[in-house]
C-alpha positions in Angstrom: -0.4 32.9 -7.9 -0.5 29.0 -7.5 -3.8 27.9 -5.9 -2.4 24.4 -5.0 0.8 23.1 -3.9 0.3 19.7 -5.1 -2.2 18.0 -7.4 -2.6 14.3 -7.0 -4.2 12.3 -10.0 -6.3 9.5 -8.7 -8.6 9.3 -5.3 -7.7 5.8 -4.7 -6.3 4.3 -1.3 -2.9 5.6 -2.2 -4.1 9.0 -3.6 -6.2 9.8 -0.5 -3.7 8.7 1.9 -0.9 11.1 0.2 -3.5 13.8 0.3 -3.9 13.3 4.1 -0.2 13.1 4.6 0.4 16.2 3.0 -2.3 18.2 4.7 -1.1 17.2 8.1 1.9 19.8 6.9 -0.4 22.3 5.5 0.0 21.6 1.9 -2.7 22.8 -0.3 -3.8 19.7 -2.4 -6.3 19.1 -5.0 -6.9 15.5 -5.8 -8.5 14.8 -9.3 -10.4 11.7 -9.7 -11.7 10.5 -13.5 -14.6 8.4 -12.3 -17.7 10.6 -11.0 -18.7 8.1 -8.4 -16.7 6.4 -5.7 -15.8 2.4 -6.4 -18.9 0.3 -6.0 -17.5 -3.3 -6.3 -17.4 -4.7 -2.8 -14.1 -6.7 -3.1 -12.4 -7.2 0.3 -8.7 -6.0 0.9 -6.6 -7.5 3.3 -4.5 -4.7 5.3 -1.4 -6.4 6.7 0.8 -5.7 9.6 2.8 -2.7 8.4 -0.2 -1.0 6.9 -2.1 -1.5 10.2 1.0 0.1 11.9 0.9 3.1 9.8 -2.8 3.6 10.2 -2.1 3.4 13.9 0.2 6.1 13.8 -2.1 8.4 12.2 -5.1 7.7 14.4 -7.0 6.0 11.8 -6.8 2.2 12.6 -9.6 2.2 15.0 -12.3 3.6 13.0 -11.3 1.3 9.8 -10.9 -1.7 12.1 -14.7 -0.9 13.0 -15.7 -1.9 9.6 -13.4 -5.0 8.8 -12.8 -8.5 10.3 -9.8 -9.6 11.8 -8.1 -13.0 11.2 -4.9 -14.2 12.7 -1.5 -13.6 10.7 -0.6 -16.7 8.8 -0.8 -18.4 5.2 0.6 -15.3 3.8 3.1 -16.9 1.7 1.7 -18.7 -1.5 -1.4 -19.4 0.5 0.7 -22.0 2.3 -1.3 -22.8 5.7 1.1 -22.2 8.2 0.5 -19.9 11.5 2.4 -16.6 11.9 5.6 -17.3 14.3 5.0 -16.3 17.8 6.0 -13.0 19.9 6.0 -10.6 16.8 7.1 -7.2 17.7 3.9 -5.8 16.8 0.6 -4.8 18.6 -1.1 -5.8 15.3 0.0 -9.1 14.3 -3.3 -9.8 12.1 -4.9 -9.3 9.0 -7.8 -7.0 8.6 -10.2 -7.8 5.8 -12.1 -4.5 4.9 -14.5 -3.7 1.8 -12.5 -1.7 -0.7 -15.5 1.0 -1.2 -15.5 1.2 2.9 -11.6 1.8 3.0 -11.5 4.4 0.0 -14.5 6.4 1.5 -12.9 6.4 5.3 -9.5 7.7 3.9 -11.2 10.3 1.4 -13.1 11.6 4.1 -10.2 11.8 6.4 -8.3 13.7 3.8 -11.2 16.1 3.1 -11.6 16.7 6.9 -8.1 17.7 6.9 -8.8 20.3 4.1 -8.0 18.4 0.8 -10.1 19.4 -2.0 -11.2 16.2 -4.3 -12.7 16.6 -7.4 -14.6 13.9 -9.3 -15.4 13.6 -12.9 -11.8 15.4 -13.6 -9.8 13.3 -15.9 -6.2 14.2 -16.7 -5.6 14.6 -20.4 -2.3 16.1 -20.5 0.3 18.3 -18.6 3.3 20.5 -18.8 6.0 21.0 -16.2 8.5 24.0 -16.1 11.0 25.1 -13.6 8.2 26.5 -11.0 5.3 24.0 -11.4 3.0 21.8 -13.4 0.1 23.0 -15.6 -2.7 20.1 -15.7 -5.1 19.7 -18.6 -8.5 18.4 -17.8 -11.0 16.7 -19.9 -13.6 19.5 -19.6 -11.1 21.8 -21.1 -10.2 23.6 -17.9 -6.6 23.6 -16.6 -5.1 24.0 -12.9 -1.7 24.5 -11.7 0.4 23.3 -9.1 4.0 23.0 -7.8 4.1 19.2 -8.2 1.9 16.7 -9.6 1.7 13.0 -8.4 0.1 10.3 -10.5 -1.7 7.7 -8.3 -4.0 6.8 -11.2 -3.6 3.2 -11.1 -1.9 0.7 -13.4 -3.0 2.2 -16.6 -1.9 5.6 -15.3 -2.3 8.3 -17.5 0.2 10.4 -15.6 2.7 8.0 -16.2 2.1 7.4 -20.1 1.9 11.3 -20.5 5.1 11.6 -18.8 6.7 8.9 -20.9 8.0 6.9 -18.0 8.7 3.3 -19.2 6.9 0.5 -17.4 8.7 -2.8 -18.5 7.7 -6.2 -17.1 5.7 -9.3 -18.0 2.1 -8.7 -19.5 -0.7 -10.4 -18.3 -0.9 -14.2 -19.5 -4.1 -14.9 -17.5 -7.1 -13.2 -15.8 -8.7 -13.8 -12.4 -12.5 -13.5 -12.0 -13.7 -12.4 -8.6 -17.1 -11.5 -7.2 -20.0 -12.5 -5.1 -22.6 -15.3 -6.6 -25.6 -16.8 -5.5 -26.2 -20.7 -5.5 -29.2 -22.9 -4.2 -27.1 -26.3 -4.2 -26.6 -27.7 -0.9 -23.8 -26.2 0.9 -22.2 -29.4 2.2 -21.9 -30.7 -1.4 -20.3 -27.7 -2.5 -17.8 -27.6 0.2 -16.8 -31.0 -0.5 -16.2 -30.4 -4.3 -14.1 -27.2 -3.3 -12.2 -29.0 -0.8 -11.3 -31.5 -3.7 -10.5 -28.8 -6.2 -8.1 -27.2 -3.8 -5.9 -30.2 -3.4 -4.6 -29.0 -7.1 -5.4 -25.7 -7.2 -5.1 -24.1 -3.8 -5.9 -20.5 -4.8 -9.5 -21.7 -6.0 -12.2 -19.8 -4.1 -15.6 -20.7 -3.7 -16.6 -19.7 -0.1 -19.8 -19.1 1.8 -20.5 -15.5 2.8 -24.1 -16.3 4.1 -27.9 -16.9 2.9 -26.8 -18.7 -0.2 -23.9 -16.3 -1.3 -20.5 -17.2 -2.0 -17.3 -15.1 -2.8 -15.7 -16.8 -6.0 -12.0 -16.5 -7.0 -11.1 -18.1 -10.5 -7.5 -18.0 -11.4 -5.8 -18.9 -14.8 -8.8 -17.4 -17.1 -8.0 -16.4 -20.6 -7.4 -12.6 -20.8 -10.5 -10.6 -21.5 -11.8 -7.1 -21.7 -11.2 -5.5 -18.3 -13.6 -2.8 -18.8 -16.6 -5.4 -18.7 -17.2 -7.1 -15.4 -17.9 -10.8 -15.5 -21.4 -11.8 -15.9 -23.0 -14.8 -14.1 -22.6 -16.8 -17.6 -19.0 -15.8 -17.3 -18.8 -17.4 -14.0 -20.6 -20.5 -14.9 -18.4 -21.3 -17.9 -15.0 -20.8 -16.1 -16.2 -22.7 -13.1 -17.1 -25.7 -15.5 -13.6 -25.6 -16.9 -12.0 -25.5 -13.5 -14.2 -27.3 -11.5 -16.2 -29.4 -13.8 -19.3 -27.7 -12.4 -20.9 -24.3 -12.4 -22.1 -25.0 -8.9 -25.8 -23.7 -10.0 -24.5 -19.9 -10.0 -27.5 -17.8 -10.9 -26.9 -14.3 -9.7 -23.9 -12.1 -9.3 -23.8 -9.1 -6.8 -20.6 -7.5 -7.7 -17.7 -8.8 -10.0 -14.1 -7.8 -11.2 -11.6 -9.0 -13.9 -8.0 -8.5 -13.3 -4.7 -9.7 -15.0 -1.6 -11.1 -13.7 0.8 -8.5 -15.3 4.1 -7.7 -13.3 5.6 -4.1 -14.1 7.8 -1.6 -12.3 8.0 1.9 -13.7 11.5 3.0 -14.9 11.5 6.1 -12.6 9.4 7.3 -9.8 10.0 10.9 -10.6 10.8 13.3 -13.6 11.2 16.8 -12.4 8.1 17.8 -10.7 6.0 14.9 -11.7 6.0 11.7 -9.3 4.3 8.3 -9.4 3.0 6.2 -6.5 0.8 3.4 -5.9 0.0 1.2 -9.1 0.9 3.9 -11.2 4.5 2.9 -10.3 4.1 -1.1 -10.0 1.6 -3.8 -10.6 1.8 -7.4 -9.8 -0.7 -10.4 -9.6 -2.7 -10.0 -6.1 -1.2 -13.1 -4.6 -0.5 -12.2 -0.9 -2.5 -9.3 -1.2 0.3 -6.7 -1.1 -0.5 -4.1 -3.9 -2.7 -1.9 -2.0 -0.6 -2.2 1.2 2.4 -1.1 -1.0 0.8 2.0 -2.2 -0.2 3.1 1.2 3.1 2.9 2.2 4.4 4.6 -0.9 2.3 7.6 0.3 3.3 7.6 3.8 7.2 7.5 2.7 6.6 10.7 0.2 4.0 12.6 2.0 6.4 14.2 4.4 9.2 14.7 1.9 7.3 16.4 -0.6 5.8 18.8 2.2 9.2 19.6 3.2 10.2 20.3 -0.3 7.0 22.4 -1.0 7.9 24.3 2.2 11.4 25.2 0.9 13.1 23.4 4.0 14.2 20.0 2.5 18.0 19.0 2.0 18.7 18.7 -1.6 18.6 14.9 -1.5 15.4 14.2 0.5 12.8 14.0 -2.5 15.1 11.8 -4.1 15.3 9.4 -1.3 11.4 8.6 -2.2 12.3 6.6 -5.1 15.8 5.3 -3.9 13.9 3.8 -0.9 10.6 2.7 -2.3 11.4 1.5 -5.6 13.8 -1.3 -4.4 10.9 -2.2 -2.0 8.4 -2.6 -5.3 11.2 -4.8 -6.9 11.6 -6.9 -4.0 7.7 -7.5 -3.8 7.7 -8.1 -7.6 10.0 -10.7 -6.9 8.6 -12.5 -4.2 4.9 -12.3 -6.0 7.0 -14.1 -9.0 8.1 -16.7 -6.6 4.6 -17.5 -5.3 3.2 -17.6 -8.8 5.6 -20.5 -9.5 4.8 -22.2 -6.5 1.1 -22.1 -7.1 1.3 -22.9 -10.7 -0.1 -26.3 -11.8 2.2 -29.3 -12.6 4.7 -31.8 -10.6 7.7 -29.3 -10.3 5.6 -26.6 -8.6 4.0 -29.4 -6.3 7.3 -30.4 -5.3 8.6 -27.0 -4.5 5.5 -26.3 -2.6 5.9 -29.5 -0.5 9.4 -28.4 0.3 8.4 -24.7 1.3 5.6 -26.1 3.4 8.3 -28.2 5.3 10.7 -25.3 5.5 8.3 -22.8 6.7 8.1 -25.3 9.9 11.2 -23.5 10.8 10.8 -20.5 12.9 13.4 -18.6 11.1 12.0 -19.2 7.8 8.6 -18.4 8.7 9.7 -15.1 10.2 12.0 -14.4 7.3 9.1 -14.7 4.7 6.4 -13.0 6.9 8.6 -9.9 7.1 8.8 -9.9 3.4 5.1 -10.4 2.8 4.1 -7.7 5.5 6.9 -5.1 5.1 8.1 -5.2 8.6 11.4 -6.3 7.1 11.8 -3.3 5.2 15.3 -1.5 6.0 16.0 2.1 4.4 19.6 3.0 4.0 20.1 5.6 6.7 23.7 5.2 7.2 25.9 2.7 9.2 24.8 1.8 12.4 22.8 -1.0 14.5 20.5 -3.2 12.6 17.5 -1.2 14.0 18.7 1.8 12.0 16.5 2.3 8.8 14.0 -0.1 10.2 10.6 0.6 11.5 10.4 1.3 15.4 8.7 -1.7 16.7 5.9 -0.5 18.9 4.1 -3.7 20.5 2.9 -1.9 23.7 1.6 1.0 21.6 3.6 3.7 23.4 4.9 5.5 20.4 2.2 5.4 17.6 -0.2 7.7 19.3 2.3 10.4 19.6 2.7 10.4 15.8 -1.2 11.2 14.6 0.1 14.6 13.5 2.5 13.3 11.0 5.7 14.8 12.7 9.1 13.4 13.5 9.4 11.7 17.0 12.7 11.8 19.3 12.3 8.9 21.9 14.8 10.0 24.6 16.0 7.7 27.3 18.4 10.2 28.6 16.5 13.0 29.6 19.1 15.6 28.1 18.5 15.4 24.2 16.1 17.9 22.4 14.6 18.7 19.1 15.8 22.1 19.5 15.4 24.3 16.4 13.3 21.4 14.7 10.8 21.1 17.6 8.3 22.8 15.0 8.3 19.6 13.0 9.5 16.9 15.8 8.2 16.1 18.8 9.9 14.5 21.9 9.0 11.7 24.0 10.8 11.0 27.3 10.9 7.3 28.0 13.8 6.1 30.1 12.7 2.5 29.6 13.7 2.3 26.1 17.1 0.7 25.4 18.4 3.3 22.8 17.5 7.1 22.0 16.2 7.3 18.6 15.0 9.7 16.1 12.0 8.5 14.3 10.9 9.7 11.0 7.3 10.5 10.2 6.8 7.2 8.4 8.2 5.5 11.5 11.4 4.6 10.3 14.6 5.2 12.6 16.7 7.7 11.2 19.2 8.0 14.0 20.6 6.3 17.2 22.6 7.6 19.7 23.4 9.7 23.0 25.1 12.8 21.7 23.1 16.1 20.9 25.7 17.2 18.0 25.5 14.0 16.0 21.6 14.3 16.6 21.5 17.9 15.3 23.3 16.6 12.1 20.5 14.1 11.5 17.7 16.3 12.3 19.0 18.8 9.7 19.6 16.0 7.2 15.9 14.5 7.6 14.0 17.5 8.5 15.9 20.4 6.8 16.8 24.0 7.8 16.0 25.1 11.2 14.1 28.1 9.9 10.7 27.8 7.9 10.0 29.0 4.7 6.3 29.2 3.7 5.1 27.9 0.4 4.7 30.5 -2.5 
């Protein structure tokens, strides 16, 4: 008898978001986390438009926003200082900065409240899969078993390594040092020197956060040992190399070191083992898309894997996780490479940057780049049809997201005649004569059907939501 339906390796944002998504569909979930304590580095992560919409869809945004700081959307692409275009089709056209430990804790508590089990100090050392499930070996010698295993265990994923999935791409050429430091030098002098440095190094950061503390960001540092956080002397050494001064740094609050490797897993699924988040893709943190990409992986995968667990998925539904999400990651990696080129030192990159700065004054260009950076331009293949088909359903007035807190599909009907029928146990219905089109929305917020006929709607309900009869998990 299987105790769990799904085991997730990794209790970061992708893993805990996936656990919560699965629990919305009554899937028995165990999250295994190698570390004994939650992450403590107080780095700020930026939640972008599509992730904010997803959190609103699940009723999480208000509680996370209470711990964050909003700033206007803009300067997404290669840190080029342009405001976001006006009249975005979203209620969340801003960036939300949140301390990573706070975000991880909120997502973990959300998953636990829904019934997920989180086990810390439980490192995955091996696993074997068979036609019925996956047996996972832990560092303490114990074993656990489930029908599926999902590796959400980061860029150095043990699950991916054991699975034997290739992770091609470019290795790290440089590191980035990040942290909070203290300095007693006059703030005006520091600000003047930082402004001067940013003329040639626009990504350099030494920004005041109050009471003599600064958030520092130094790029293009020689690759070092990522297991050891940077010390005050490390920051002083590399500040002198980049800025010609160490800014009087004398104390480090928190610090981290990460590389600029760019890699994409050859496959997101082998049998009953899947990959999500940084286990499937890594790239330099330019534009802040990595964590957002992982959250969106989780929301795409959760309802599909739940349908598979419950025996009601179509033969190809779970395969759409890779066919939809891997191209999105590949595009993010391509856009990140372009930004790296624009931000590199040298006259060629500076000329390209000036050109892009001019181009982004064009509204169409600015919208196009913002859509790429914030994932609001993602379109999945849901068959032929209007441009909205396969895209996220815009909700600038907040009419639809509150109806999707349970992680179910949504039928928005303008005719008053359509019904979810035999699928009403997994698809909610909203009568809205003010919408331009009747649409069927997947649990991840993407439009799966547009039309007016019940017969064709039923075909798409069966395709995306499976057989009408429900089979319980074994």
